[in-house]
C-alpha positions in Angstrom: 6.8 3.1 1.8 9.1 4.8 -0.6 6.5 5.4 -3.3 3.9 6.4 -0.7 6.4 8.7 1.0 5.2 7.1 4.3 7.3 6.9 7.5 7.3 4.9 10.6 4.4 6.9 12.0 2.2 6.1 9.0 -0.7 3.7 9.2 0.6 1.5 6.3 0.7 -2.3 6.1 1.4 -5.0 3.5 1.4 -8.8 3.3 2.8 -10.7 0.4 2.3 -14.5 -0.1 5.0 -16.7 -1.6 3.2 -16.7 -4.9 3.7 -12.9 -5.0 0.2 -11.8 -4.2 0.6 -8.4 -2.4 -2.2 -7.0 -0.2 -1.5 -3.5 1.1 -3.5 -0.9 3.0 -3.1 2.7 4.1 -5.3 4.3 6.8 -6.0 7.6 8.5 -4.1 8.1 11.8 -7.4 7.8 13.7 -8.4 4.6 11.9 -11.6 6.2 10.6 -10.8 5.5 6.9 -8.7 2.9 5.0 -7.9 2.2 1.4 -6.8 -1.3 0.4 -5.6 -3.0 -2.7 -4.1 -6.3 -3.9 -2.3 -7.5 -7.0 -0.3 -10.4 -8.2 2.9 -10.2 -10.1 6.3 -11.9 -10.7 8.6 -9.0 -10.0 8.5 -8.0 -6.3 9.8 -4.4 -6.7 7.4 -3.7 -9.7 4.6 -5.3 -7.7 5.2 -3.0 -4.7 5.4 0.1 -6.9 2.2 -0.9 -8.8 0.2 -1.4 -5.6 1.5 1.8 -4.1 0.5 3.8 -7.2 -2.9 2.2 -7.2 -3.3 3.1 -3.5 -2.3 6.7 -4.3 -4.9 6.8 -7.0 -7.5 5.7 -4.5 -6.7 8.6 -2.1 -3.9 7.2 0.1 -1.9 10.4 0.0 -4.8 12.3 1.7 -4.6 9.7 4.6 -0.9 9.9 5.2 
């Protein structure tokens, strides 16, 4: 949320498994377009930042 500069009204979601596999997605407010990414890592904060950066590279900022 911090890296994406999203808020409580943003269509953003994430799910992390105990093995630190993070799946995250960002969508347009009307649900017409979504970007999704997933990544594994061993540092939760670094993992979240990496996935957020990858989502931004895939166009997430335009959806927020």
